N, C-alpha and C positions, 0 to 999 in steps of 0.2 A: 116642442121639445123632441118628442118620440121620431120624429121622420129624420131632426138633424144626426142621432148616433146610429140610425139604418141606415143612413147614407155613409157617413164615416166609417160603418165596419165594412161596407160596399165596396168601398175606394180599398182598405184594407185587405180586405181578402183579394181584388183586382190585381192590388202592387204586388200582393205575394206569388198572386199565380204568375204573372207576369216575369218575373223574379225568376223561378224555378224552370221558365221555358228557354234550355237552350239545347245545342248539338253540345255530347260529353262526348265524344269522338275526341280523343289529345290532338290530330290532327288538325280538327276545326279550332278548338279554342288554343291551339300553339301549336301551327300549320312551321315553325322554325325548329322546333325540338324533335319534331321526326326524323331521323335520321338515323340510314339503315347502314353506318359504316362498319365496318370489323376492323380499321386501320391498318391495314394491308400497305407495307409499302409498293409495290413495284403497280395494284391495280390501283391506289387511291391517293398515297404520298407524291411520288415523283410525278405522275402528271400535273398534278394542283401545281407542284412545285415549276415543273416544264411551263406552265403556262403562262403563272401569275410571277414567276419569281427569277426567271432564268434568261430574259432579255436585256439586265440587271446585273447580273451574278452569273457569267459565263464569258468564255474566250476573255477577249480584250476589256469587254467592259464589265470589270468586279468593281461593281458597288460596295463604296464600304471594306474592301478591302475583303468580302467573304465571298467565295466561288460555292457554287451549288451544284456543281455539273456532275457530280458522283453520291453513290450510295453512302462512301466516306466523309465526302464533304457535307451532307447533308445532314446526318449522324454527327459528326462531329459539332457545327452551328445548330441544332436541333432547338436547343435552349432560345435562341435569338429567333430564329425564322417563327417561334410560335408566340414570343413575347411581342415582336412586331408583328405578328397577325393580330394580336390584341389589344397592340398599342399600347403599350405599358413601357410608361418610359423608365430612364433616360434615352430608351431607343426612338431610333424613328419610326412613324406609323409605314407600314407595309402593305401589300403596293403602293411605291411614292405617289403620292396624287391621287389616290383612291377611297372611298370610304373603306372602312372595316369588312371584314370581307364576313360572305353569311357565316352561320352559329355553325352548320353541318361541315364546310371547310377545315374550319377550324379545329370543331371535333374531330375527326381523320385524322389531323398531324397531332392532335392532341393522343387521342385513342393510340397510336402506333409510337408513340414518348412511353406513356403509362406503359406498354405492352413490351417494352425493352429496347424499340429501335430493329426486329428485328428487319433481317433483308430477305422479305417474303415475297 
């Protein structure tokens, strides 16, 4: 009877010890949450828009009637841009036909919006 209790206690100690073993650095626990974005338009937002959005939202191919060629156009459509990046209904998910963008890319745009959409 005593051996059974000892085994149960030993198993409990091992389980508790194993559960306590992990890397506690944020980038190991939450790799997507580490993003060094500052929300700067010229360095972060505009290059992202140029790469992910301009092929359908500039020149003669203005998807959804939204042009994203200039700072003013991007600023005017900022709410639509962030909502489509987050796949918020009723807007279509963007970029079209692609999975949701990485959290850090979305954070860049959100920080820019939250910071007053400066042309910096």
